[in-house]
Structures are given as structure tokens and as C-alpha cells.
ZAMARGU-4260 file (C-alpha; in steps of 0.2 Angstrom, whole numbers, plus 5000, padded with zeros to 4 digits):
<rodrens>
0) 4995/4936/5129 | 5013/4933/5133 | 5008/4920/5146 | 4996/4912/5133 | 5010/4910/5120
5) 5022/4903/5133 | 5009/4890/5139 | 5006/4884/5122 | 5023/4876/5122 | 5018/4864/5136
10) 5002/4857/5129 | 4999/4839/5125 | 5004/4832/5108 | 4992/4829/5093 | 4979/4824/5090
15) 4971/4828/5106 | 4982/4843/5108 | 4976/4852/5092 | 4958/4851/5098 | 4963/4857/5115
20) 4973/4871/5109 | 4959/4877/5098 | 4947/4878/5113 | 4960/4887/5123 | 4962/4899/5108
25) 4943/4903/5108 | 4943/4905/5127 | 4957/4917/5126 | 4949/4927/5112 | 4934/4929/5123
30) 4944/4934/5138 | 4955/4947/5129 | 4940/4955/5121 | 4937/4962/5104 | 4951/4975/5107
35) 4964/4962/5109 | 4958/4952/5094 | 4959/4966/5082 | 4968/4962/5066 | 4987/4965/5066
40) 4987/4968/5047 | 4976/4978/5036 | 4974/4981/5017 | 4985/4996/5019 | 5000/4985/5023
45) 5011/4977/5009 | 5006/4960/5014 | 4992/4948/5006 | 4979/4944/5019 | 4972/4927/5016
50) 4958/4917/5024 | 4950/4900/5023 | 4941/4905/5007 | 4956/4911/4998 | 4971/4901/5005
55) 4971/4886/4994 | 4966/4894/4978 | 4979/4907/4980 | 4995/4898/4985 | 4992/4881/4977
60) 4998/4880/4959 | 5002/4898/4959 | 5014/4906/4946 | 5024/4913/4960 | 5031/4905/4976
65) 5024/4911/4993 | 5030/4914/5011 | 5015/4914/5023 | 5015/4918/5041 | 5001/4909/5051
70) 4998/4920/5066 | 4986/4923/5080 | 4980/4941/5084 | 4981/4937/5103 | 4999/4930/5103
75) 5011/4942/5111 | 5026/4937/5100 | 5015/4939/5085 | 5010/4957/5090 | 5028/4961/5093
80) 5034/4953/5077 | 5021/4961/5065 | 5032/4977/5062 | 5046/4966/5056 | 5034/4956/5044
85) 5027/4972/5037 | 5045/4979/5034 | 5050/4963/5026 | 5035/4963/5014 | 5038/4981/5010
90) 5057/4977/5007 | 5053/4963/4994 | 5038/4971/4986 | 5046/4971/4969 | 5049/4952/4971
95) 5031/4948/4969 | 5033/4940/4952 | 5044/4927/4960 | 5039/4926/4978 | 5025/4934/4988
100) 5022/4937/5006 | 5005/4934/5015 | 4997/4931/5032 | 4983/4921/5039 | 4975/4924/5056
105) 4971/4908/5065 | 4963/4917/5079 | 4949/4921/5068 | 4934/4909/5070 | 4932/4907/5051
110) 4950/4901/5050 | 4950/4888/5063 | 4947/4873/5052 | 4960/4878/5039 | 4973/4881/5052
115) 4969/4863/5059 | 4970/4856/5042 | 4987/4864/5038 | 4993/4857/5055 | 4997/4874/5063
120) 5002/4871/5081 | 5012/4886/5086 | 5012/4905/5082 | 5019/4912/5072 | 5022/4898/5060
125) 5031/4902/5043 | 5027/4891/5028 | 5035/4891/5011 | 5025/4886/4996 | 5033/4882/4979
130) 5027/4889/4963 | 5016/4878/4951 | 5014/4865/4965 | 4997/4856/4962 | 5000/4842/4974
135) 4989/4849/4988 | 5005/4852/4998 | 5004/4860/5015 | 5021/4869/5013 | 5038/4868/5021
140) 5039/4875/5038 | 5054/4886/5043 | 5061/4880/5060 | 5075/4892/5063 | 5077/4902/5078
145) 5083/4918/5069 | 5068/4927/5062 | 5077/4944/5059 | 5072/4952/5043 | 5088/4950/5034
150) 5089/4931/5038 | 5071/4928/5032 | 5075/4938/5016 | 5090/4927/5012 | 5080/4912/5016
155) 5067/4918/5003 | 5082/4918/4990 | 5087/4901/4995 | 5070/4894/4993 | 5068/4902/4976
160) 5084/4893/4970 | 5078/4877/4976 | 5065/4877/4962 | 5069/4866/4947 | 5067/4872/4929
165) 5050/4864/4928 | 5043/4873/4943 | 5053/4889/4942 | 5042/4905/4945 | 5037/4912/4928
170) 5043/4930/4931 | 5059/4926/4941 | 5075/4929/4931 | 5090/4917/4933 | 5099/4919/4950
175) 5114/4907/4947 | 5131/4915/4942 | 5133/4919/4924 | 5148/4910/4915 | 5163/4922/4913
180) 5163/4919/4894 | 5145/4925/4893 | 5150/4941/4902 | 5166/4944/4891 | 5156/4942/4875
185) 5146/4958/4879 | 5162/4968/4877 | 5159/4981/4863 | 5142/4973/4859 | 5128/4985/4855
190) 5111/4981/4862 | 5094/4989/4865 | 5096/4988/4884 | 5109/4990/4898 | 5117/4975/4906
195) 5123/4976/4924 | 5135/4963/4930 | 5137/4961/4949 | 5153/4954/4954 | 5153/4947/4972
200) 5159/4934/4984 | 5151/4916/4984 | 5142/4919/5001 | 5135/4936/4996 | 5117/4939/4993
205) 5118/4956/4986 | 5118/4951/4968 | 5103/4940/4969 | 5093/4953/4979 | 5097/4966/4966
210) 5092/4955/4952 | 5075/4952/4961 | 5074/4971/4965 | 5075/4975/4946 | 5062/4962/4940
215) 5048/4975/4937 | 5059/4986/4927 | 5063/4985/4908 | 5078/4992/4898 | 5090/4983/4909
220) 5096/4965/4912 | 5105/4961/4928 | 5117/4946/4930 | 5129/4941/4944 | 5146/4932/4943
225) 5158/4927/4957 | 5175/4935/4962 | 5183/4918/4962 | 5186/4920/4944 | 5202/4930/4944
230) 5204/4931/4925 | 5187/4939/4924 | 5191/4951/4938 | 5207/4956/4929 | 5198/4959/4913
235) 5185/4970/4920 | 5197/4979/4931 | 5188/4976/4947 | 5199/4976/4963 | 5186/4975/4976
240) 5169/4967/4978 | 5154/4969/4978 | 5155/4979/4962 | 5144/4983/4947 | 5151/4982/4929
245) 5139/4991/4917 | 5138/4988/4899 | 5129/5002/4889 | 5117/5000/4874 | 5130/5009/4863
250) 5144/4996/4867 | 5153/5005/4880 | 5156/4998/4897 | 5163/5004/4913 | 5163/5001/4932
255) 5148/5009/4940 | 5153/5021/4953 | 5143/5021/4969 | 5147/5029/4986 | 5142/5014/4996
260) 5143/4996/4991 | 5125/4991/4997 | 5110/4983/4989 | 5100/4999/4990 | 5113/5009/4982
265) 5116/4997/4968 | 5097/4995/4965 | 5093/5014/4966 | 5107/5018/4953 | 5101/5005/4941
270) 5083/5011/4942 | 5089/5029/4938 | 5098/5024/4922 | 5091/5034/4906 | 5078/5023/4898
275) 5076/5011/4913 | 5058/5012/4919 | 5045/5001/4927 | 5036/4989/4916 | 5019/4996/4911
280) 5002/4987/4909 | 4993/4985/4892 | 4982/5000/4897 | 4996/5010/4902 | 5005/5008/4886
285) 4991/5017/4877 | 4996/5033/4884 | 5003/5047/4873 | 5021/5044/4868 | 5035/5054/4877
290) 5037/5071/4869 | 5019/5072/4862 | 5005/5082/4870 | 4992/5070/4865 | 4987/5079/4850
295) 5001/5073/4839 | 5011/5089/4842 | 5029/5088/4847 | 5033/5096/4864 | 5049/5104/4867
300) 5059/5095/4880 | 5069/5105/4892 | 5085/5099/4899 | 5086/5101/4918 | 5097/5096/4933
305) 5089/5085/4946 | 5099/5094/4959 | 5090/5111/4956 | 5073/5118/4959 | 5066/5129/4945
310) 5057/5145/4947 | 5047/5141/4931 | 5039/5126/4940 | 5034/5137/4955 | 5027/5151/4945
315) 5018/5140/4933 | 5010/5131/4948 | 5005/5148/4956 | 4997/5153/4939 | 4987/5138/4938
320) 4982/5139/4956 | 4976/5157/4955 | 4969/5158/4937 | 4962/5140/4934 | 4959/5130/4950
325) 4951/5145/4960 | 4940/5148/4944 | 4928/5134/4950 | 4923/5145/4965 | 4913/5160/4958
330) 4913/5168/4975 | 4924/5165/4991 | 4915/5167/5008 | 4916/5159/5025 | 4929/5146/5027
335) 4934/5146/5009 | 4938/5165/5010 | 4948/5162/5026 | 4958/5147/5019 | 4962/5158/5004
340) 4968/5173/5015 | 4979/5161/5025 | 4986/5154/5009 | 4990/5171/5002 | 4997/5176/5018
345) 5009/5162/5020 | 5014/5163/5001 | 5016/5182/5001 | 5028/5181/5016 | 5038/5166/5012
350) 5039/5164/4993 | 5057/5166/4988 | 5052/5172/4970 | 5056/5186/4958 | 5051/5204/4964
355) 5037/5206/4951 | 5028/5190/4958 | 5032/5194/4976 | 5025/5211/4974 | 5009/5205/4966
360) 5006/5192/4980 | 5009/5206/4993 | 4997/5218/4984 | 4984/5204/4984 | 4987/5201/5003
365) 4985/5220/5007 | 4969/5220/4996 | 4962/5205/5005 | 4966/5212/5022 | 4960/5230/5019
370) 4943/5224/5013 | 4931/5220/5028 | 4920/5210/5016 | 4912/5193/5020 | 4911/5188/5002
375) 4923/5192/4988 | 4919/5187/4969 | 4933/5177/4961 | 4933/5189/4946 | 4939/5203/4958
380) 4954/5192/4963 | 4957/5187/4945 | 4958/5206/4940 | 4971/5209/4953 | 4981/5194/4948
385) 4980/5199/4930 | 4985/5217/4935 | 4971/5226/4926 | 4976/5242/4935 | 4993/5241/4926
390) 5002/5244/4942 | 5021/5245/4938 | 5031/5230/4944 | 5016/5217/4946 | 5017/5202/4935
395) 5014/5183/4935 | 5016/5175/4919 | 5002/5166/4911 | 5014/5154/4901 | 5015/5137/4908
400) 5033/5131/4908 | 5036/5114/4917 | 5054/5110/4919 | 5059/5099/4934 | 5040/5095/4934
405) 5039/5091/4915 | 5032/5074/4911 | 5034/5062/4896 | 5017/5068/4891 | 5005/5082/4896
410) 4994/5070/4906 | 5008/5067/4919 | 5017/5077/4933 | 5015/5095/4929 | 5004/5104/4942
415) 5003/5091/4956 | 5022/5091/4955 | 5024/5110/4956 | 5011/5110/4971 | 5022/5098/4981
420) 5037/5108/4976 | 5029/5124/4982 | 5025/5118/4999 | 5042/5110/5001 | 5050/5127/4997
425) 5038/5135/5010 | 5041/5123/5024 | 5060/5126/5022 | 5058/5145/5020 | 5048/5145/5037
430) 5062/5135/5045 | 5076/5146/5038 | 5067/5163/5041 | 5059/5162/5058 | 5053/5180/5058
435) 5045/5180/5040 | 5028/5177/5047 | 5029/5190/5061 | 5013/5200/5064 | 5002/5188/5053
440) 4994/5177/5066 | 5006/5163/5061 | 5021/5168/5071 | 5028/5155/5082 | 5017/5142/5074
445) 5027/5127/5067 | 5012/5121/5058 | 5008/5137/5049 | 5013/5130/5032 | 5007/5113/5034
450) 4990/5118/5041 | 4988/5130/5026 | 4992/5116/5014 | 4980/5105/5023 | 4966/5117/5022
455) 4970/5122/5004 | 4970/5104/4997 | 4954/5100/5007 | 4945/5116/5001 | 4951/5120/4983
460) 4961/5105/4976 | 4951/5097/4962 | 4955/5079/4966 | 4944/5074/4981 | 4952/5057/4983
465) 4969/5065/4984 | 4962/5078/4997 | 4955/5063/5007 | 4971/5054/5008 | 4981/5070/5013
470) 4968/5073/5027 | 4970/5055/5033 | 4989/5058/5034 | 4987/5074/5043 | 4975/5067/5056
475) 4987/5053/5059 | 5002/5063/5065 | 5001/5082/5061 | 4998/5086/5079 | 5014/5078/5084
480) 5025/5092/5076 | 5033/5104/5088 | 5046/5113/5078 | 5048/5120/5060 | 5062/5107/5057
485) 5050/5093/5061 | 5037/5101/5049 | 5050/5100/5035 | 5053/5081/5038 | 5035/5078/5040
490) 5031/5084/5023 | 5045/5074/5016 | 5040/5058/5024 | 5022/5060/5018 | 5028/5064/5000
495) 5038/5048/5000 | 5023/5038/5008 | 5012/5044/4993 | 5026/5039/4981 | 5027/5022/4988
500) 5008/5020/4987 | 5007/5026/4969 | 5023/5017/4962 | 5018/5006/4947 | 5000/5014/4946
505) 4993/5022/4930 | 4998/5040/4937 | 5017/5035/4937 | 5027/5043/4923 | 5038/5029/4916
510) 5052/5041/4913 | 5051/5047/4931 | 5047/5032/4942 | 5040/5036/4959 | 5055/5032/4970
515) 5060/5036/4988 | 5068/5053/4988 | 5081/5059/4989 | 5090/5046/4979 | 5107/5040/4983
520) 5115/5050/4969 | 5108/5066/4976 | 5111/5063/4994 | 5122/5047/4998 | 5124/5052/5016
525) 5105/5052/5018 | 5105/5033/5016 | 5111/5019/5028 | 5108/5001/5031 | 5105/4992/5047
530) 5103/4974/5049 | 5101/4972/5030 | 5087/4985/5029 | 5088/5002/5021 | 5085/5016/5034
535) 5086/5035/5032 | 5098/5046/5041 | 5085/5060/5045 | 5098/5072/5051 | 5107/5072/5034
540) 5090/5072/5026 | 5085/5088/5035 | 5101/5096/5030 | 5099/5091/5012 | 5081/5097/5011
545) 5086/5114/5018 | 5099/5116/5005 | 5089/5109/4990 | 5074/5120/4993 | 5083/5135/4998
550) 5082/5151/4988 | 5100/5150/4983 | 5096/5133/4974 | 5081/5139/4964 | 5086/5141/4946
555) 5078/5156/4935 | 5082/5146/4919 | 5067/5145/4907 | 5057/5158/4918 | 5047/5170/4907
560) 5054/5187/4906 | 5041/5195/4896 | 5031/5208/4906 | 5018/5220/4899 | 5022/5238/4899
565) 5013/5248/4912 | 4999/5259/4905 | 4980/5263/4908 | 4969/5250/4914 | 4964/5238/4901
570) 4945/5235/4897 | 4938/5218/4901 | 4939/5204/4888 | 4929/5189/4887 | 4935/5176/4899
575) 4935/5157/4898 | 4925/5150/4912 | 4928/5132/4917 | 4913/5123/4924 | 4917/5109/4937
580) 4909/5092/4935 | 4898/5084/4947 | 4913/5080/4959 | 4919/5098/4958 | 4934/5093/4948
585) 4942/5102/4934 | 4944/5095/4917 | 4960/5086/4915 | 4960/5076/4899 | 4951/5088/4887
590) 4964/5094/4875 | 4966/5113/4873 | 4961/5121/4856 | 4970/5137/4852 | 4954/5144/4846
595) 4944/5144/4861 | 4953/5137/4876 | 4967/5145/4886 | 4984/5135/4887 | 4982/5132/4905
600) 4966/5123/4904 | 4974/5106/4906 | 4972/5098/4924 | 4981/5084/4934 | 4978/5079/4952
605) 4992/5078/4965 | 4993/5059/4964 | 4993/5059/4945 | 4976/5051/4944 | 4965/5056/4929
610) 4948/5064/4929 | 4933/5063/4918 | 4930/5074/4903 | 4919/5090/4905 | 4913/5104/4895
615) 4921/5121/4893 | 4911/5136/4890 | 4916/5153/4884 | 4906/5167/4892 | 4907/5185/4887
620) 4905/5198/4901 | 4898/5215/4895 | 4906/5230/4903 | 4912/5248/4900 | 4930/5245/4903
625) 4928/5245/4922 | 4933/5229/4932 | 4927/5223/4948 | 4943/5229/4956 | 4940/5247/4949
630) 4922/5247/4956 | 4928/5242/4973 | 4941/5255/4973 | 4929/5268/4968 | 4917/5264/4982
635) 4931/5265/4994 | 4937/5282/4988 | 4919/5288/4988 | 4917/5283/5006 | 4933/5291/5011
640) 4929/5307/5002 | 4912/5308/5011 | 4921/5306/5028 | 4934/5319/5023 | 4921/5332/5018
645) 4911/5329/5034 | 4927/5331/5044 | 4931/5347/5035 | 4913/5354/5037 | 4913/5352/5056
650) 4931/5357/5058 | 4928/5374/5050 | 4911/5376/5058 | 4919/5374/5075 | 4933/5386/5070
655) 4920/5399/5064 | 4911/5398/5081 | 4927/5401/5091 | 4932/5416/5080 | 4915/5424/5083
660) 4915/5421/5102 | 4933/5428/5103 | 4929/5444/5093 | 4912/5448/5099 | 4910/5466/5106
665) 4893/5470/5114 | 4887/5488/5110 | 4876/5499/5122
</rodrens>
């Protein structure tokens, strides 16, 4: 393919050359075979894939401008350049209201005619298409030799500024510098939103790029001005550029303090301002308002620190997992039972929780290991989790207290957030305590926590689509992990990958946008910039994760301290049985009623996607005060008593015979 791309430069000139090149393209496609002609871009990539059917109707008279790459899937340089183009498209994903990035494969037989019509002679060819252009224009070709990501991104900015007022993209804010008098007029002025003013040099692109980065967000206006106005610089107290001056809604104003004067830092800090969130669609705006539970009842908001992990989130997640999610499985057997045993093993050994919860998990583990049964009813597990035997020191609260995982409404975040947090904590604990899994069958296995998570999500997690996505990620790269530190970073990467995929979706909480984490305010050393593109310093990320998810950083604030006094075993009470729907999912949207539905009945999936309504049935179980756990213990004690009595019988019988033989005296 390299030879082919080089040869194309020496072909005859049009019009004969075009026909000749197309024939060569067909021949090379056949020679290289189907494997070589495989598409370089898929629907998973952040680019728009166009064809002969969609090209004209998409880019001509569009409300936004377009940057297209006409490529050939057999072209060596196109193959090598594809990662850069994907990175560019991902980097400017938030710019799509102003300018979008697309591709078209000229090696595809279906696209031969359209590439010929647009005069595509070499690969790759970059074409810019203006917004609102209905002149059937074939675009403007970029002829520059420099095709690095930062250069192309800056060319996109220049191309946008070449638009006139008549053809300016609808969603694109002004990119020209604001007048100094307009900036100074904001002093002491109260508004309904923030105004950020980026002060920079004339040749800087940071201000315009940050303006485009913040287009999908509301609650904030971003402007730029030039450092050449010394009077304005003096009035704002700015001595170095680039800098951001922030006007608050209450009329106060100050210089925004960031650790690194980079585009990513400026954009990230502005996105995290209180009240700044991604614009929601019309259907999204019909969600319950923040602070409401969907029934009109006010929900108490808990103040929390982003730099902390909260024990209340972890315990609430365990409560939901053990008492609600498992309830859809009346009996555990086969692979389900093995998966649950592995999960309990890992959690019991690694969970850095309170003694009452750890002791309950250890007791559950000992019970599962000691019972050589191929099938265990869920009710027996529930009885132990609820401590029906009233064993002193065993307790897991039934009160749901989301803190760091609380959402603006009960339909957002919650359990999925806590499950992610739990497994992050477990991967860090496995790395920090290498001997914790000794004699469990998981020792010396860097994949112990991740494989347990993988199997649990695939077996028990109610959102089947979420489980499918996680399994795809696991199949892609899980087997490449060789150390426990790599396991910590793998889960962090995949969590960010999920956040990127779901950003702007219906499952995103407007108060907690799905961003790449950790954000610069939490870990400034985790972020760097290379050739204009944000990159992670994974060594610093690992250090941050090990500190953030360590036992010392878990706050007990808001954790329930009410424990029942130990006493005689409590009789069984009627239990709420949650029936799964046809897909095996729990009810998510059914609103709890204090009369007949437990508080923990609400359900959300790990990606925040909603489920359909299902029924809830209250089923009373008759009994005489004995639980399934009581009965199983009775059976074990009965069997032990029988063995003991048989042993004593044979022991004394043997001793009796020996005594008779020793004292026997024959008489004549």
C-alpha cells in the first residue's frame, strides 16, 4: 500500500488520469484482498461516516461547517493517519454545532462516482465545506504539508472565522475579541450566569478553542480579549497570559486560579462551576427537578467533598446488591452460585469497611464455604444478611444514603455510581494489600477483582445492555493485564471510556456531567499536553487512585450508626418479592410507596439508562419462627450429633472388650 500511494503521485494528469487511477484503485483493492480493504473507521469512532448517498445532503446547506477527509482504505498513509484523525474528531467533539468532522472511503466501489465528481485525485484529501452553502460547491482543499492534530484544529478555527454574518453557523458563538468597554461594563453587574473572559496574545488560539469547547454548556458565557490592551490588563489585575477572569452571577469577579495555563485546564474548570451543565434536550428537561424524588417530595441534599469516598455509598451499594438485586434469583446454583461465592470472597477479604459489615461478609463467606450444597435458596442468604440469628456485631444497614453518589433526582446516579466506586476501592485494596487474598484461590492473580466484577455484572446486574458493553471491553484488553497496578489503571480507563460514550445522553445528570476523571482540580499533575492534545500522566494517575480509594480516604460521614440490639432469633415477616420483567431487569422507575414497597426498591443501571415499569408483589411466607438458615443449622447439628453418638458407641464398646480380655480368668 505504501508503494501504491507513492506511485499515485506520478500518474498522468486529468481527465485521462482520473479514469486510470480509478482502475488502478479497483485492481489494488482486489490484489490486497478483503482484509486490506477493511474500513478504517467504524460507528464506534467519533467521526461521521459518509457515503455517496449521504454526502451532498449532509454537507451542502448544512447548519454547521464540515471538515471531510476523503481517504482510501488501501492507502498506507491513510492507514497510518487514521489514529490522528480519530483523535482530532474526539478532541473537537463539543464543536459539532459549529463544525463537524467526517470521512468518506473512495476505495469503496459505491463511492467511486462521487469521488470522481468531487475531483479527488490523491489520498488523503481534506476538504472544508462552509455552513449554509447551497451553491453545490465541492469544498475548499487544504494543501498544507503539516497535518498534525494541533495544526488542523487551528485551521478549523480559521475556517470558522472566514464565515460571514450571513453564513455564520447557527450554534457557533462569536470568536472575535470582545471590546474592552464591554468587558469593563460587567464589573459589579448581577446576571443569571457566569461570564469568563480569556485574556491572551493575538496569535493564541486558546481563547477561541475554549469558547468552542463550552458551546454545549449553559450557565456560562465565554469571551476573549487581547493582552495588547494594557489599560484593560491593569484594570483586571492580570500580569501574565493566557489568563481567565471570571465574573460571578452575584456581581463579584476575580482571576480564575488554575495550576496549568492550558486549554484543557481552562475548559475543565469552567465546566465544573456550580450551575454550569450540559444543555439538555426537550425530553431531558422533563425529568424531575433537582432536590425532588419524582413524587414531589423534597429530598435532603447532603453536602460532600469531591476529594472523598463515602462509606455510606459503599454500604448502600452492598445493601442494594445483596437485598434487592439478588432477589431476582430465587435459587443460586451452578455458575451463578460460583460467581456469588467468588464475589463474597473478594469483598469479604478486601472491603475496608466498618467491623460490623466486614464481620457479616466474613460470616456469609464461611457459611457459603462450609455448606457443600449445589443449590442454595436466596432466602437463606437474605436471612443471614439480615442477621435473623441476632448474632452480636453483624449488621448492614437497610437505609439507603447516597452521598458522593447522590443525583439531582432519584433516577440518576445512585447504585451504578456506588458499584463503580466499590470495584475501584477493591482494585486499590488488592494492590495495596497483596496478601489479603491468601488461601482463597485468588492469590497471585492480578485479575482477581476484575474477573469477579466481570462475572458479577454479566450474571446478576439488571441492565443487560450495560453488561454486554462491559463484556466487550473485557474481551478487548483484560487479558493484557499482568500486575495489580495495571488492573487499577484498566478499570479507570474503562470507566472514563463509558463516561465519554454516555456524555450528553439521557442518563447524564446535569449537575454531575460525565467528564474525564480525575478532573484537574483533583489531580493537576495527572494532566499534560503534548502537541496541543491532552494526555494523561498515568504514573501520577495511579498514585492518585491509590490515595483516593485508600481506606484512609473513606469518610464515615452520613453512615448509619443504628444497630439492632442482639437478642433471640426474630420470626419471619412477610417479604417483598420483586419480580423481574421479561429481560430480567428490576424495576427502576416505579416510585416507592411507604405502605407496601421497601425504600430500596428503586433501581438504576450502571450507565444510567432507564428500564421499563414492572409490578411489585407482596408475598407472605407462612412459618413458625424458623428461617431457612435456622433449618440448615439444625440439619447440620443433627448430622453432627449422629456421628458423635456413633463414635462414642464404638469407642466404649471397644474399651469394654479390651477390659474383659484383660481381666478374664479361666476357672477349672
